[in-house]
C-alpha positions as CSV (number, residue, x, y, z in Angstrom):
1,X,8.2,2.4,-6.7
2,X,8.3,-1.2,-7.8
3,X,5.0,-3.3,-6.6
4,X,4.3,-6.7,-7.2
5,X,1.1,-8.2,-6.7
6,X,0.1,-11.6,-5.4
7,X,-3.8,-12.8,-5.0
8,X,-4.5,-8.9,-3.9
9,X,-1.4,-8.6,-2.0
10,X,0.9,-6.0,-2.9
11,X,4.6,-5.6,-1.8
12,X,7.2,-3.2,-2.7
13,X,10.5,-4.2,-4.2
14,X,13.9,-2.8,-3.9
15,X,17.2,-3.8,-5.3
16,X,19.8,-4.7,-2.1
17,X,23.3,-4.1,-3.7
18,X,25.2,-5.3,-0.6
19,X,23.4,-9.0,-1.4
20,X,23.0,-8.8,-5.2
21,X,19.2,-9.8,-4.6
22,X,16.0,-7.9,-4.9
23,X,13.7,-7.7,-1.4
24,X,10.2,-7.7,-1.5
25,X,8.6,-6.0,1.7
26,X,4.5,-7.2,1.8
27,X,2.3,-4.1,2.5
28,X,-0.7,-3.9,4.4
29,X,0.2,-6.5,7.2
30,X,-0.2,-6.0,11.0
31,X,3.7,-7.2,11.1
32,X,6.9,-7.3,9.1
33,X,7.2,-10.0,6.2
34,X,9.6,-9.6,3.6
35,X,11.4,-12.0,1.0
36,X,14.2,-12.1,-1.6
37,X,15.1,-13.4,-4.8
38,X,17.6,-12.9,-7.9
39,X,14.7,-13.1,-10.3
40,X,11.0,-12.1,-10.9
41,X,10.1,-15.8,-10.6
42,X,12.0,-16.3,-8.0
43,X,10.4,-13.4,-5.9
44,X,7.2,-14.2,-7.1
45,X,7.6,-18.0,-5.2
46,X,9.3,-16.4,-2.1
47,X,6.5,-13.6,-2.1
48,X,3.9,-16.8,-2.0
49,X,6.0,-18.8,0.5
50,X,6.5,-15.6,2.9
51,X,2.9,-14.6,2.6
52,X,1.8,-18.3,3.7
53,X,4.0,-18.3,6.5
54,X,2.7,-14.9,8.1
55,X,-0.8,-15.7,7.8
56,X,0.2,-19.2,9.0
57,X,1.5,-17.8,12.3
58,X,-1.1,-15.4,12.9
59,X,-3.9,-17.8,12.6
60,X,-2.0,-20.1,14.8
61,X,-1.5,-17.3,17.4
62,X,-4.9,-15.8,16.9
63,X,-3.4,-12.4,15.3
64,X,-5.5,-10.3,13.1
65,X,-3.1,-10.2,10.1
66,X,-3.9,-7.2,8.5
67,X,-3.7,-3.6,9.6
68,X,-6.7,-1.8,10.4
69,X,-7.7,1.6,9.4
70,X,-9.8,4.1,10.5
71,X,-10.8,5.9,7.1
72,X,-9.5,9.3,9.1
73,X,-6.4,11.1,8.9
74,X,-5.2,14.8,9.4
75,X,-3.5,16.4,6.4
76,X,-2.3,19.8,6.3
77,X,-1.7,22.0,3.2
78,X,-0.7,25.3,2.4
79,X,-3.8,27.6,2.9
80,X,-3.8,28.9,-0.9
81,X,-3.9,25.2,-2.0
82,X,-7.1,24.6,0.2
83,X,-8.9,27.6,-1.1
84,X,-8.5,26.4,-4.7
85,X,-9.3,23.1,-3.7
86,X,-12.7,24.2,-1.8
87,X,-13.4,26.3,-5.3
88,X,-13.2,23.3,-7.6
89,X,-15.6,21.1,-5.1
90,X,-17.9,23.5,-5.0
91,X,-17.8,24.7,-8.5
92,X,-18.7,20.5,-9.2
93,X,-21.2,21.3,-6.2
94,X,-19.5,18.4,-4.1
95,X,-18.3,18.4,-0.4
96,X,-14.5,19.2,0.1
97,X,-14.4,15.8,1.4
98,X,-16.1,14.3,-1.3
99,X,-14.1,15.8,-4.1
100,X,-10.8,14.9,-2.4
101,X,-11.6,11.2,-1.7
102,X,-12.8,11.1,-5.5
103,X,-9.7,12.7,-6.5
104,X,-7.2,10.4,-4.5
105,X,-9.4,7.4,-5.9
106,X,-8.6,8.3,-9.2
107,X,-4.9,8.7,-8.8
108,X,-4.9,5.3,-6.9
109,X,-6.5,3.4,-9.3
110,X,-4.7,5.3,-12.2
111,X,-1.8,3.0,-11.7
């Protein structure tokens, strides 16, 4: 996945062969905001413009611009994997939740 960052905001970048341009979709917003460009410099400029417009419209309409997350989600995994994870957590003296959070943080922040 190609990610572009601007002032802490992230956008997923894909190539659209139908229009021969790159398309960016700003992530984590409470609505859709996308932008297009032929070059990385053009994409960065359009990213900045699209984000500003989105944030201005949200402010004008009194809308929260960012998605809110509860910090909870359900995850279904095979029982064998559940047992393996529980064993690793226990061996490290951690709760299952603590071990999973730390492992996910390592993976997310490694990139």
